[in-house]
C-alpha positions, 0 to 999 in steps of 0.5 A: 668256453669251447668257442673261446679256445677255438678262435685262437687256434684258427688264428694260429693256423692262418699265421702258420700258413702265411709264414709257410707260403712266404718261405716257399716263395722266398725259397723258390726265388732263391733257388732260381737265382742260384740255378742261374748262377750255377748254370753260369759257372757250369757253362764257363768252366774251362771255356776258351774265348780264343777257340771257335765255339765248334767241337770240330775246329776246322768248321767255320762259324756262320755269323749272321750280321744285321744293321739297323741304321738309326740316322745319317748324322752328316755327309760331306761329299768333298771329303767323302766321310759319312757319319752315322749312328747304327745298331749292329745285331750279331748272331751265331751258334755256340756248340760248346754252350749248347752241349754243356747246357743240355748236360747241366740239368738246368734245362728249365732255364731257356735264356741266360746272359753272359758278360761279353768279356767271358765268351767267344766273340766274332772279330769283325772289322769295318773295311772302309772305316774313317776312325775306329775299325771295330764294331765293338765300341763302348762309352766307358769301361763300365759300359763295356763291363755291363755289355753281355751276350744273350744265349738260348738253350739251343746255343743261339747267341745274340749281341747288340752293339750301338755305335757312332761311326765314320766311313769313307765313301766314293763320291761323285759331284758331277751332277751337283746340286742333284748329285747321288752318292753311295756310301758302303759300310763293308763288314769283313773278317780276316783270318788265316783260314775261313773260321768265320763266315759272315752272312746277312738276312737284311734286304734294307737297312733303312726303314720307317724307324730311321731318322730322315736327314734334312739334306739327303734322301736315304735308300740302301742295298745289301750284298754279301760275298765270300772268298778264301781269305775273308768274307764280307757283308756290304751295306750300301747306303744311297744318298740323294741330295734334296735339291730345293734349297740349292736350286732356290739359293744358288741356281735361281739367283745366278740365272736371274743375274744372267737374264738381267745382264742380257738387258744391258744392250736395251739401254740406249747408248746415248743415256750413258748408263749402259756401262755402269749398269753392266759393271754393277751386275758383274760386281754383283755376280762376283760378290754373290760367288764369294758368299756361296763359294764354301757351298760349292764342291771343291774336289779335284776328282771331278768338276761338277756341271754346276761349276762349269755353269758358274764359270760360263756365266762369269765369262758371259758377264765379262763378255757383256761388259767388254761388248758395252765398252766396245760399242761405246768406244766405236760410238764416240770415235773420231769421224776423221778416221776412216772405216776399213772397207771390210768393216763397212761391208759387214756393217752394211750387211748387219744393218740391212738384215735389221732393215736399217741403213746409214744414209748421208745428207744428200741421200736424205735430201733426195728422198724428201726426208727430214735432214740432219747434220750427220749420218742418220739411220733410216728404215728404208723398208718401212718407207714402202717405196721400192724406188727408194730401196733401189736408189741406195745401190746408185753410185750417187746415193751410196751410203757412207758408213761412219764409226757410229754406224759400226757401233750401232751394227755391233750393238745389234749383233750383241743384242741378238746374241744376248737375247738368244742366250737368255731365251735358251737359258730360260728354256733350260731352267724350265726343263730343269725345274720340271725334271726336279719336280718329277725326280722329287715325286719318285 
């Protein structure tokens, strides 16, 4: 029997211990929650959101501002507006909270959170903002009410603000499409006296966690300054354009059209296709410009070198078409009209440089060369007879210059000019490509 009565007693004792343990745990949990509530009430008693958290109101509050750049969403170099998402981390020391916490009797609580609408916050603006000037932005009223400031027992306060902002930037498109821009995110505070002193410990706001932009390479510089009226912290974001897309789709096609344009004077005049070839290339260039005009920078502040390059290429194409028309006009001009003496001398000089001279029928007969019914071109230097070359200066064998000869001389001059321009353009493109490769590897 003793054994039977002992078992229920042991079971009863175990149940009592379980109930007591549960009550103790519940009581301690309730006590911690109530302690936090009592601490909040004690800290907020007669707390002013207007006065700075200093016992000596003439002292300034050092506010440490940090910026984490999440991403650059968009940047438009013409309007100078940069859209970015970022997190602002704001830190300061609240002497009122610290003193009350030490005298509250709840020193075993190290951290607490207080709604941002109940405590003092530093009033910070973005100087060059494009839409809203404050860093305190919230998605809704609920989001605002759920935002809080975290305090430590030593009075250190920290608050994090997430925002998507737009800032105005000073842009320079001179070197488009390899341009670089600096967009400042200037944080300032303006007061009648120096109540807030903005500081920062950041050295770089772009790090490995920042989402890279597909069009721009991001770097940053951080500076801080202070004056009698306000202090400021400037986060300078440097944007360098990634030029591969624009070089491939803008620069390279224009250069190809220009090089092919220079081949127009290698098409024989007699073929009748030279003019149609040149005008087709000019129209192709104009149509290409109309398709990419929205990509070109259209600011009036600076004219980019690329715009100047496109303008030169357009005039070059027009010059080639004008040269083609001129050579065709002279080539088919009536032989009854005499060539001016000055133009004759220029024609003879040009043809002599190119080792070709116009020779009339009698001269051809005397040289035992194949005769023709009109003025022909002969390469006297290739004949290898010095007597024949000297005979050109003879009065009886003086070459007669026709309009067709003038056309051929002009054709040779234009061919030389376009060849030289094409070679120079190719050299510039090669150097430009090498420079792009070196720049992108930095």
